[in-house]
N, C-alpha and C positions, 0 to 999 in steps of 0.2 A: 634609323629609318633609311630605307633604300631610296635610290634616286628616282625610281619610277613613282613611288608613293609620294615623295616630296614634290615632284613635278605635277602630279594630279592635284594635290592639295593647293599648290600655288596657283594653278590655272583655274581653279574654282573661284579664287578670290581676286585674281588680277587678269587683265586682258591678255597680257603676254608675260611669261616668265620662263627663263632658261636657267637650268641648274647645270653647272659644270663640275665634275668630280676632279678635284685637284689634290686629293689625298696622296700622301707619300708613304713609303714603307718605313716604319719605325723599328726595324729589326737591325741589329748590328750584324751585318753579313760577315764581317771580319771574324766574328766569333765562330762561324761555321766553315770558313774557307779551308782551315786545316783540320777540321773535325773528322775523325775517322768513324763516321756513323752514316746511316742512310740519309739523315738530314744533311750532313756535310756533303755527301756525294750529290744529292739532289741540288743543293745550292751551287756547287761547282758546275754541274751540267747546265743549269739554267743560265748562270753568269757567262759561260762560254758559248752559249747558243747565239744564233743570229736574230733573235727576237728584238723588237723595238723595246726601249727602256720601259715604256709604260706597260707593255704586255709582260715584260720580265717581272716588274714589281707586282703585278696582279698574280702571276703564276707563283712567284716566291711566297707571297702572303698566303694564298690558298693552300699551296703545297706544304709549307711549314706548319700551318694550322692543322691540316689533315694528318700529317705525320706525328704531330704532338697531340692528336685526338681532341682538338679544339673545334669550336663551331666555325663553319665556313660560310662566308656571306657572299 
């Protein structure tokens, strides 16, 4: 369930509800740091970028899923 849907459902039942996404990346980035593939290059580029850690995690998750032809949320 995405955050928007969860927020809507909670706000139907409660006067005030706030949902905070505190999910973390559960991918071992070390596995990709020396990988000579497009995924490895992507991971290295994102890790050396100036993005905030939260944004990096989201970019890595979406990018790795896309490159591995998995569903992107």
